[in-house]
N, CA, C and O of each residue as an XYZ file, in Angstrom:
756
protein
N      71.088    -34.483     61.315
C      71.880    -34.947     62.136
C      72.679    -33.981     63.065
O      73.804    -34.296     63.454
N      72.072    -32.761     63.430
C      72.477    -31.691     64.131
C      72.553    -31.960     65.483
O      71.683    -32.675     65.981
N      73.672    -31.394     66.338
C      73.620    -31.852     67.771
C      73.122    -30.618     68.243
O      73.141    -29.663     67.467
N      72.709    -30.489     69.311
C      72.076    -29.411     70.082
C      73.011    -28.136     70.152
O      72.487    -27.022     70.174
N      74.475    -28.288     70.190
C      75.131    -27.029     70.289
C      75.378    -26.388     68.757
O      75.956    -25.318     68.563
N      74.909    -27.123     67.863
C      74.715    -26.109     66.482
C      73.969    -25.325     66.386
O      72.809    -25.698     66.564
N      74.164    -24.045     66.107
C      73.076    -23.064     65.847
C      72.299    -23.102     64.660
O      72.815    -23.399     63.582
N      71.059    -22.814     64.779
C      70.175    -22.952     63.593
C      70.114    -21.100     63.169
O      70.032    -20.143     63.940
N      70.173    -21.121     62.037
C      69.934    -19.699     61.309
C      68.968    -18.810     62.267
O      68.169    -19.291     63.070
N      69.175    -17.496     62.050
C      68.332    -16.488     62.723
C      66.949    -16.794     62.692
O      66.507    -17.620     61.893
N      66.137    -16.109     63.611
C      64.593    -16.174     63.589
C      63.964    -15.867     62.258
O      62.966    -16.531     61.974
N      64.371    -15.000     61.425
C      63.862    -14.821     60.119
C      63.673    -15.822     59.188
O      62.639    -15.977     58.539
N      64.854    -16.633     59.106
C      64.930    -17.734     58.316
C      64.093    -18.854     58.822
O      63.448    -19.519     58.011
N      64.048    -19.122     60.098
C      63.102    -20.217     60.550
C      61.638    -20.030     60.639
O      60.924    -21.008     60.863
N      61.141    -18.863     60.482
C      59.682    -18.653     60.686
C      59.164    -18.939     59.153
O      57.954    -19.151     59.082
N      59.790    -18.972     58.090
C      59.419    -19.139     56.925
C      58.993    -20.473     56.697
O      59.839    -21.302     57.035
N      57.884    -20.961     56.201
C      57.576    -22.262     55.754
C      58.321    -22.800     54.815
O      58.775    -22.129     53.888
N      58.549    -24.212     54.970
C      59.320    -24.714     53.991
C      58.398    -25.035     52.847
O      57.330    -25.603     53.075
N      58.799    -24.661     51.482
C      57.982    -24.723     50.297
C      58.926    -25.156     49.130
O      60.149    -25.156     49.264
N      58.342    -25.498     48.065
C      59.042    -26.143     47.070
C      59.465    -24.847     46.237
O      58.736    -23.974     45.765
N      60.957    -24.982     46.190
C      61.533    -23.749     45.375
C      62.401    -24.148     44.177
O      62.668    -25.330     43.963
N      62.820    -23.192     43.431
C      63.620    -23.476     42.372
C      64.789    -23.964     42.426
O      65.319    -24.197     41.340
N      65.549    -24.268     43.664
C      66.684    -24.521     44.045
C      66.905    -26.249     43.553
O      66.221    -27.152     44.035
N      67.829    -26.434     42.668
C      67.877    -27.813     42.276
C      69.185    -28.352     42.816
O      69.744    -29.228     42.156
N      69.690    -27.960     43.853
C      70.769    -28.528     44.512
C      70.873    -28.531     46.072
O      69.984    -27.880     46.621
N      71.783    -29.135     46.896
C      71.735    -29.294     48.135
C      73.394    -29.534     48.572
O      74.053    -30.277     47.844
N      73.920    -29.027     49.524
C      75.282    -29.193     50.073
C      75.026    -30.168     50.960
O      74.001    -30.145     51.641
N      76.095    -31.308     51.064
C      76.132    -32.188     52.086
C      77.403    -32.665     52.288
O      78.257    -32.392     51.445
N      77.768    -33.508     53.509
C      79.042    -33.747     54.046
C      79.012    -35.408     54.203
O      78.140    -35.975     54.863
N      80.071    -36.101     53.516
C      80.209    -37.636     53.640
C      80.439    -37.927     55.029
O      81.332    -37.365     55.664
N      79.599    -38.858     55.566
C      79.885    -39.274     56.848
C      80.548    -40.452     57.045
O      81.255    -40.642     58.035
N      80.325    -41.491     55.931
C      81.163    -42.728     55.734
C      80.522    -43.724     54.821
O      79.645    -43.323     54.056
N      80.839    -44.865     54.825
C      80.475    -45.977     54.168
C      79.713    -46.990     54.814
O      79.969    -47.272     55.985
N      78.710    -47.631     54.125
C      77.811    -48.854     54.847
C      77.572    -49.807     53.596
O      77.938    -49.495     52.463
N      76.971    -50.911     53.882
C      76.507    -51.966     53.128
C      74.974    -52.106     53.245
O      74.412    -52.072     54.340
N      74.282    -52.272     52.013
C      72.922    -52.267     52.088
C      72.472    -53.693     51.083
O      72.960    -53.915     49.974
N      71.524    -54.487     51.711
C      71.100    -55.492     50.861
C      70.015    -55.115     49.887
O      69.106    -54.362     50.237
N      70.086    -55.622     48.664
C      68.935    -55.127     47.562
C      67.854    -56.180     47.760
O      67.946    -57.087     48.587
N      66.953    -56.017     47.045
C      65.797    -56.991     46.959
C      66.203    -58.485     46.667
O      65.834    -59.445     47.343
N      67.114    -58.544     45.427
C      67.464    -59.766     45.000
C      68.721    -60.429     46.118
O      69.315    -61.477     45.863
N      68.922    -59.773     47.109
C      69.679    -60.452     48.109
C      71.368    -60.247     47.899
O      72.231    -60.892     48.495
N      71.566    -59.317     47.023
C      73.071    -58.950     46.823
C      73.526    -57.550     47.620
O      72.873    -56.508     47.669
N      74.686    -57.786     48.162
C      75.122    -56.738     49.127
C      75.690    -55.459     48.167
O      76.424    -55.658     47.199
N      75.331    -54.404     48.501
C      75.932    -53.263     47.731
C      76.521    -52.145     48.711
O      75.936    -51.669     49.684
N      77.700    -51.849     48.286
C      78.184    -50.639     49.082
C      77.730    -49.288     48.839
O      77.679    -48.862     47.686
N      77.358    -48.498     49.945
C      76.698    -47.273     49.798
C      77.464    -46.206     50.616
O      78.064    -46.515     51.646
N      77.430    -44.882     50.109
C      77.958    -43.762     50.742
C      77.079    -43.231     51.617
O      75.919    -43.117     51.221
N      77.341    -42.885     52.692
C      76.435    -42.164     53.553
C      76.644    -40.672     53.726
O      77.708    -40.209     54.137
N      75.487    -39.862     53.363
C      75.645    -38.498     53.339
C      74.744    -37.800     54.217
O      73.617    -38.218     54.479
N      75.313    -36.581     54.739
C      74.273    -35.517     55.484
C      73.908    -34.596     54.691
O      74.699    -33.661     54.566
N      72.905    -34.562     54.084
C      72.499    -33.699     53.055
C      71.710    -32.366     53.937
O      70.668    -32.484     54.581
N      72.301    -31.435     53.812
C      71.617    -29.948     54.229
C      71.544    -30.135     55.859
O      72.216    -31.012     56.402
N      70.800    -29.375     56.506
C      70.162    -28.185     56.198
C      70.781    -27.014     55.511
O      71.761    -26.451     55.998
N      70.240    -26.640     54.406
C      71.099    -25.394     53.913
C      70.094    -24.200     53.773
O      68.875    -24.360     53.715
N      70.773    -22.898     53.722
C      70.075    -21.660     53.687
C      70.452    -20.741     52.650
O      71.663    -20.536     52.561
N      69.777    -20.199     51.926
C      70.194    -19.172     50.672
C      70.902    -18.038     51.397
O      70.286    -17.314     52.180
N      72.044    -17.901     51.168
C      72.748    -16.613     51.831
C      72.932    -15.623     50.790
O      73.004    -14.488     51.263
N      73.037    -15.678     49.474
C      72.788    -14.616     48.440
C      72.162    -15.239     47.427
O      72.291    -16.444     47.210
N      71.335    -14.341     46.639
C      70.733    -14.357     45.486
C      71.209    -13.744     44.335
O      71.185    -12.513     44.295
N      71.635    -14.371     43.400
C      72.457    -13.687     41.951
C      71.019    -13.641     41.135
O      70.185    -14.546     41.139
N      70.931    -12.527     40.516
C      69.791    -12.165     39.477
C      70.589    -11.856     38.078
O      71.782    -11.565     37.994
N      69.668    -11.983     37.017
C      70.233    -11.679     35.663
C      70.490    -10.317     35.445
O      71.442     -9.977     34.742
N      69.634     -9.385     36.051
C      70.019     -8.014     36.106
C      71.306     -7.590     36.736
O      71.979     -6.729     36.169
N      71.655     -8.053     37.716
C      72.831     -7.648     38.578
C      74.042     -8.476     38.207
O      75.155     -7.951     38.228
N      73.885     -9.713     37.876
C      75.117    -10.520     37.983
C      75.170    -11.350     36.196
O      76.204    -11.904     35.824
N      74.063    -11.298     35.404
C      74.018    -11.742     34.446
C      73.438    -13.162     34.273
O      73.139    -13.570     33.151
N      73.286    -13.880     35.331
C      72.693    -15.253     35.534
C      71.916    -15.276     36.614
O      71.895    -14.391     37.469
N      71.076    -16.548     36.615
C      70.433    -16.810     37.925
C      71.008    -17.844     38.755
O      71.333    -18.925     38.264
N      71.148    -17.591     39.930
C      71.937    -18.597     40.954
C      71.455    -18.196     42.208
O      70.901    -17.102     42.325
N      71.631    -19.110     43.353
C      71.407    -18.908     44.681
C      72.834    -19.418     45.321
O      73.272    -20.518     44.983
N      73.522    -18.617     46.223
C      74.553    -19.233     47.000
C      74.130    -19.734     48.383
O      73.736    -19.010     49.298
N      74.266    -21.126     48.423
C      73.724    -21.711     49.681
C      75.022    -21.973     50.643
O      76.178    -22.101     50.238
N      74.628    -22.020     51.872
C      75.456    -22.395     52.800
C      75.049    -23.268     53.758
O      73.903    -23.165     54.196
N      75.897    -24.238     54.225
C      75.506    -25.481     54.857
C      75.421    -25.127     56.612
O      76.351    -24.615     57.235
N      74.456    -25.419     57.047
C      74.226    -24.783     58.236
C      75.189    -25.654     59.172
O      74.849    -26.816     59.397
N      76.192    -25.233     59.645
C      77.430    -26.068     60.774
C      77.888    -24.901     61.537
O      78.067    -23.756     61.120
N      78.049    -25.369     62.717
C      78.762    -24.513     63.761
C      80.166    -23.878     63.349
O      81.017    -24.714     63.046
N      80.538    -22.585     63.290
C      81.766    -22.126     63.055
C      81.752    -20.887     64.291
O      80.856    -20.114     64.630
N      83.052    -21.059     64.750
C      83.214    -20.247     65.720
C      83.471    -18.468     65.245
O      84.419    -18.244     64.491
N      82.839    -17.605     65.589
C      82.777    -16.490     65.106
C      84.338    -15.901     64.823
O      84.476    -15.187     63.831
N      85.326    -16.138     65.535
C      86.408    -15.640     65.442
C      87.278    -16.250     64.470
O      88.425    -15.845     64.281
N      86.703    -17.320     63.781
C      87.502    -17.974     62.645
C      86.891    -17.517     61.372
O      87.204    -18.114     60.342
N      85.946    -16.395     61.316
C      85.283    -15.826     59.979
C      86.023    -14.445     59.945
O      86.115    -13.694     60.916
N      86.552    -14.207     58.667
C      87.156    -12.782     58.607
C      85.932    -11.832     58.532
O      84.747    -12.161     58.472
N      86.522    -10.446     58.549
C      85.533     -9.301     58.567
C      84.628     -9.454     57.148
O      83.407     -9.580     57.238
N      85.153     -9.439     56.116
C      84.304     -9.453     54.724
C      83.224    -10.475     54.747
O      82.143    -10.249     54.205
N      83.520    -11.748     55.445
C      82.589    -12.828     55.304
C      81.638    -12.486     56.497
O      80.439    -12.722     56.355
N      82.107    -11.936     57.685
C      81.144    -11.642     58.726
C      80.106    -10.605     58.287
O      78.977    -10.762     58.752
N      80.343     -9.409     57.336
C      79.514     -8.703     56.910
C      78.549     -9.237     55.713
O      77.428     -8.764     55.529
N      79.148    -10.346     54.868
C      78.386    -11.032     54.084
C      77.247    -11.932     54.846
O      76.260    -12.282     54.199
N      77.352    -12.213     55.881
C      76.569    -13.385     56.705
C      75.522    -12.320     57.399
O      74.299    -12.430     57.307
N      76.147    -11.360     58.050
C      75.353    -10.202     58.560
C      74.201     -9.481     57.803
O      73.128     -9.188     58.332
N      74.616     -9.164     56.196
C      73.670     -8.589     55.423
C      72.543     -9.745     55.195
O      71.383     -9.353     55.073
N      72.787    -11.030     55.137
C      71.817    -12.003     55.030
C      70.987    -12.365     56.190
O      69.963    -13.033     56.049
N      71.400    -11.944     57.334
C      70.802    -12.350     58.506
C      71.044    -13.814     58.829
O      70.073    -14.393     59.315
N      72.085    -14.481     58.663
C      72.212    -15.766     59.009
C      73.451    -15.922     59.821
O      74.189    -14.939     59.896
N      73.770    -16.969     60.412
C      74.789    -17.263     61.151
C      75.940    -17.725     60.337
O      75.693    -18.315     59.285
N      77.277    -17.509     60.731
C      78.255    -17.749     59.931
C      78.392    -19.259     59.529
O      78.202    -20.082     60.424
N      78.691    -19.684     58.327
C      78.882    -20.886     57.799
C      80.345    -21.232     57.338
O      81.131    -20.356     56.975
N      80.637    -22.482     57.374
C      82.016    -22.950     56.924
C      81.805    -23.287     55.376
O      82.765    -23.111     54.626
N      80.722    -23.713     54.915
C      80.671    -24.125     53.484
C      79.666    -23.367     52.726
O      78.478    -23.416     53.046
N      80.149    -22.570     51.599
C      79.244    -21.719     50.739
C      79.581    -22.360     49.447
O      80.732    -22.624     49.099
N      78.362    -22.627     48.659
C      78.471    -23.043     47.107
C      77.321    -22.490     46.353
O      76.150    -22.462     46.731
N      77.746    -22.110     45.382
C      76.626    -21.323     44.425
C      76.031    -22.566     43.520
O      76.741    -23.451     43.043
N      74.682    -22.480     43.378
C      73.890    -23.393     42.605
C      72.815    -22.641     41.445
O      71.788    -22.066     41.806
N      73.176    -22.736     40.229
C      72.271    -22.296     39.159
C      70.948    -22.732     39.321
O      70.646    -23.860     39.710
N      70.089    -21.766     38.997
C      68.586    -22.151     39.326
C      68.035    -21.623     37.772
O      68.584    -20.810     37.029
N      66.897    -22.297     37.581
C      66.257    -21.855     36.199
C      65.255    -20.769     36.640
O      64.778    -20.672     37.771
N      65.011    -19.991     35.621
C      63.895    -18.780     35.909
C      62.609    -19.562     36.083
O      62.238    -20.533     35.423
N      62.032    -18.999     37.033
C      60.574    -19.511     37.451
C      59.858    -18.356     38.107
O      60.374    -17.297     38.465
N      58.493    -18.744     38.218
C      57.624    -17.704     38.998
C      58.071    -17.760     40.574
O      57.962    -16.781     41.312
N      58.499    -18.812     40.926
C      58.546    -18.983     42.262
C      59.978    -18.354     42.707
O      60.995    -18.816     42.190
N      60.061    -17.375     43.596
C      61.062    -16.582     43.667
C      61.934    -16.795     45.026
O      61.604    -16.467     46.166
N      62.765    -17.236     44.733
C      63.928    -17.954     45.977
C      64.345    -16.523     46.651
O      64.713    -15.548     45.997
N      64.238    -16.565     47.891
C      64.757    -15.155     48.757
C      66.015    -15.751     49.580
O      66.236    -16.910     49.932
N      66.670    -14.717     49.745
C      67.716    -14.899     50.931
C      66.912    -15.171     52.381
O      65.941    -14.561     52.829
N      67.526    -16.103     52.859
C      67.016    -16.679     54.031
C      66.144    -17.982     54.124
O      65.893    -18.649     55.128
N      65.733    -18.185     52.778
C      65.079    -19.505     52.589
C      65.877    -20.600     52.929
O      67.050    -20.653     52.557
N      65.353    -21.487     53.606
C      65.802    -23.057     53.848
C      65.820    -24.082     52.765
O      64.764    -24.227     52.148
N      66.756    -24.755     52.459
C      66.731    -25.752     51.521
C      66.744    -27.163     52.367
O      67.788    -27.363     52.987
N      65.991    -27.903     52.446
C      66.039    -29.043     53.060
C      65.865    -30.535     52.080
O      65.406    -30.496     50.938
N      66.264    -31.662     52.673
C      66.163    -32.870     51.831
C      64.786    -33.029     51.294
O      64.600    -33.577     50.208
N      63.571    -32.448     52.209
C      62.412    -32.932     51.939
C      62.085    -32.258     50.570
O      61.201    -32.788     49.897
N      62.613    -31.313     50.162
C      62.385    -30.634     48.845
C      62.482    -31.620     47.693
O      61.754    -31.510     46.706
N      63.309    -32.503     47.813
C      63.505    -33.606     46.890
C      62.774    -34.613     47.090
O      62.412    -34.857     48.241
N      62.331    -35.553     45.864
C      61.629    -36.525     45.762
C      62.165    -38.037     46.255
O      63.369    -38.182     46.043
N      61.643    -38.946     46.741
C      62.329    -40.280     47.059
C      62.654    -41.069     45.689
O      61.756    -41.290     44.876
N      63.900    -41.456     45.490
C      64.151    -42.166     44.278
C      64.647    -41.267     43.034
O      65.114    -41.803     42.028
N      64.515    -39.836     43.164
C      65.137    -38.888     42.111
C      66.354    -39.120     41.925
O      67.051    -39.234     42.934
N      66.838    -39.228     40.901
C      68.284    -39.359     40.327
C      69.081    -38.056     40.621
O      68.404    -37.030     40.557
N      70.184    -37.933     40.883
C      71.149    -36.885     41.342
C      72.536    -36.961     40.722
O      73.086    -38.017     40.407
N      73.043    -35.765     40.579
C      74.409    -35.961     40.382
C      75.014    -35.412     41.500
O      74.616    -34.447     42.152
N      76.307    -36.300     41.738
C      77.044    -35.776     43.058
C      78.467    -35.428     42.706
O      79.301    -36.175     42.194
N      78.606    -34.150     43.071
C      79.916    -33.523     42.725
C      80.675    -33.444     44.106
O      80.119    -33.203     45.177
N      82.120    -33.698     43.919
C      82.909    -33.532     45.173
C      84.592    -33.441     44.730
O      84.982    -33.336     43.567
N      85.329    -33.496     45.744
C      86.888    -33.203     45.503
C      87.347    -34.619     45.733
O      86.973    -35.390     46.617
N      88.242    -34.823     44.757
C      88.950    -36.389     44.877
C      89.972    -36.190     45.885
O      90.182    -35.067     46.343
N      90.741    -37.407     46.328
C      91.609    -37.334     47.187
C      93.119    -37.074     46.710
O      93.616    -37.921     45.968
N      93.693    -36.234     46.992
C      95.002    -35.734     46.663
C      96.010    -36.905     47.086
O      95.853    -37.453     48.177
N      96.939    -37.248     46.312
C      97.982    -38.425     46.771
C      99.301    -37.568     46.753
O     100.270    -38.272     47.036
N      99.640    -36.182     46.488
C     100.793    -35.869     46.618
C     101.941    -36.162     45.561
O     101.508    -36.482     44.454
N     103.196    -36.118     45.678
C     104.047    -36.259     44.907
C     104.366    -37.821     44.708
O     105.000    -38.431     45.569
N     103.957    -38.371     43.678
C     104.302    -39.885     43.483
C     105.223    -40.127     42.406
O     105.279    -39.289     41.506
N     105.959    -41.157     42.363
C     106.920    -41.645     41.641
C     108.340    -41.363     42.120
O     108.577    -40.985     43.267
N     109.194    -41.546     41.270
C     110.594    -41.390     41.506
C     111.115    -42.468     42.957
O     111.600    -42.051     44.009
N     110.888    -43.618     42.666
C     111.090    -44.778     43.563
C     112.501    -44.952     43.726
O     113.325    -44.746     42.836
N     112.747    -45.324     44.852
C     114.340    -45.362     45.146
C     114.748    -46.894     45.203
O     115.955    -47.140     45.217
N     113.919    -47.857     45.235
C     114.392    -49.138     45.220
C     114.855    -49.695     43.926
O     114.577    -49.211     42.829
N     115.501    -50.631     44.112
C     115.796    -51.163     42.636
C     114.591    -51.698     41.757
O     114.424    -51.434     40.566
N     113.824    -52.452     42.506
C     112.493    -52.802     41.780
C     111.784    -51.694     41.090
O     111.232    -52.027     40.041
N     111.682    -50.505     41.429
C     111.173    -49.421     40.901
C     111.960    -48.630     39.820
O     112.173    -47.418     39.875
N     112.355    -49.448     38.854
C     113.236    -48.740     38.040
C     112.802    -47.865     36.891
O     113.567    -47.137     36.258
N     111.309    -48.019     36.642
C     110.671    -47.469     35.749
C     110.187    -45.922     36.272
O     109.777    -45.061     35.492
N     110.305    -45.749     37.646
C     109.940    -44.263     38.110
C     111.174    -43.674     38.802
O     110.960    -42.729     39.560
N     112.208    -44.021     38.676
C     113.418    -43.366     39.030
C     113.819    -42.138     38.687
O     113.993    -41.994     37.477
N     114.063    -41.020     39.498
C     114.486    -39.949     39.159
C     115.898    -39.849     38.254
O     117.027    -39.887     38.743
N     115.600    -39.720     36.894
C     116.651    -39.756     35.958
C     116.382    -39.168     34.791
O     115.220    -38.898     34.487
N     117.558    -38.857     33.880
C     117.259    -38.181     32.685
C     116.451    -38.804     31.829
O     116.490    -40.033     31.766
N     115.587    -38.071     31.028
C     114.961    -38.764     30.032
C     115.262    -38.456     28.623
O     114.421    -38.489     27.724
N     116.574    -38.137     28.468
C     117.267    -37.754     27.123
C     118.106    -38.705     26.808
O     118.981    -38.864     27.658
N     118.177    -39.564     25.680
C     119.152    -40.539     25.251
C     120.361    -39.972     25.002
O     120.365    -38.744     24.913
N     121.481    -40.608     24.853
C     122.554    -40.047     24.399
C     122.953    -40.138     23.032
O     123.813    -39.443     22.490
N     122.225    -41.101     22.479
C     122.123    -41.303     20.929
C     121.073    -40.164     20.507
O     120.343    -39.514     21.256
N     121.191    -40.093     19.103
C     120.191    -39.349     18.488
C     119.991    -37.911     18.873
O     118.882    -37.392     18.998
N     121.103    -37.323     19.047
C     121.207    -35.702     19.359
C     120.339    -35.366     20.235
O     119.419    -34.625     19.888
N     120.417    -35.773     21.403
C     119.762    -35.409     22.788
C     118.089    -35.234     22.395
O     117.462    -34.184     22.536
N     117.575    -36.424     21.911
C     116.270    -36.450     21.861
C     115.603    -37.062     22.922
O     116.148    -38.008     23.490
N     114.469    -36.650     23.287
C     113.623    -37.267     24.521
C     113.201    -38.671     23.889
O     112.989    -38.833     22.687
N     113.107    -39.678     24.882
C     112.711    -40.814     24.691
C     111.201    -40.812     24.397
O     110.559    -40.083     25.152
N     110.530    -41.441     23.504
C     109.190    -41.154     23.451
C     108.455    -42.187     24.328
O     108.874    -43.345     24.322
N     107.405    -41.858     25.072
C     106.345    -42.506     25.752
C     106.948    -42.995     27.145
O     106.670    -44.048     27.720
N     107.749    -42.100     27.522
C     108.477    -42.336     28.931
C     107.777    -41.890     30.049
O     107.692    -40.687     30.296
N     107.275    -42.735     30.739
C     106.506    -42.293     31.941
C     107.382    -41.778     33.015
O     108.227    -42.445     33.611
N     107.079    -40.411     33.228
C     107.648    -39.564     34.449
C     106.986    -39.511     35.735
O     105.859    -39.989     35.860
N     107.574    -38.988     36.665
C     106.715    -38.675     37.955
C     106.171    -37.446     38.089
O     106.441    -36.566     37.271
N     105.279    -37.213     39.207
C     104.683    -36.007     39.284
C     103.857    -36.007     40.530
O     103.893    -36.910     41.366
N     102.928    -34.673     40.619
C     102.115    -34.317     41.649
C     100.745    -34.834     41.376
O     100.145    -34.309     40.437
N     100.145    -35.800     42.063
C      98.717    -36.208     41.782
C      97.808    -35.373     42.784
O      97.762    -35.542     44.002
N      97.065    -34.402     42.009
C      96.460    -33.363     42.987
C      94.936    -33.676     43.220
O      94.442    -34.759     42.905
N      94.339    -32.808     43.705
C      92.859    -33.181     44.051
C      92.149    -32.497     42.831
O      92.504    -31.410     42.377
N      91.175    -33.199     42.380
C      90.061    -32.664     41.231
C      89.021    -32.478     41.499
O      88.762    -33.110     42.523
N      87.973    -31.783     41.053
C      86.617    -31.734     41.197
C      85.919    -32.692     40.081
O      86.031    -32.568     38.861
N      85.094    -33.779     40.859
C      84.601    -34.806     40.140
C      83.271    -34.846     40.038
O      82.778    -34.367     41.060
N      82.219    -35.305     39.039
C      81.101    -35.543     39.301
C      80.587    -36.992     38.771
O      80.901    -37.545     37.717
N      79.852    -37.380     39.626
C      79.477    -38.863     39.442
C      77.893    -38.520     38.938
O      77.134    -37.915     39.695
N      77.503    -38.925     37.703
C      76.284    -38.952     37.188
C      75.555    -40.155     37.502
O      76.142    -41.236     37.461
N      74.356    -40.081     37.808
C      73.555    -41.235     38.152
C      72.757    -41.416     36.720
O      72.334    -40.412     36.148
N      72.579    -42.638     36.201
C      71.972    -42.930     35.204
C      70.626    -43.719     35.324
O      70.638    -44.698     36.070
N      69.428    -43.391     34.651
C      68.151    -43.892     35.147
C      67.980    -45.309     34.586
O      66.973    -45.963     34.857
């Protein structure tokens, strides 16, 4: 779902044919939610993702880095002025356009050699194949310490009792920051 204004990586990447690679991952963007009817007529909520196209920006080898991996970049338009000099050099070395999202994917050692500039597309995966989806959860900021009389359990007050020589009250729920976390949803067969 690329628009005509988004650049495709340089010619060297596009001239290579799409082939089965050892890369077992792809980067995607959540577009929204929808509903789908299943065979038995029930309505199921679904997440709509735009998966790829991705380009191999860097190749990690066991000899140089100690493990086998490929750094994938999601093909998305980025203004050149928003990319710092270090990343500009990184993309120039790989002969690809600047990208917003870079992610490293471990690959298993195989005869098929993944090269810098290879394209990773959705067509490399089979229909109905089970996948694990990883993402970042929503952060909710600082929660708790309610000020209304009804929120007495989360008021900002001391948790040390006056009796028992200044011991903290056990199992007292406090307030705090609910941050973003990396979450993985595993699909079971």
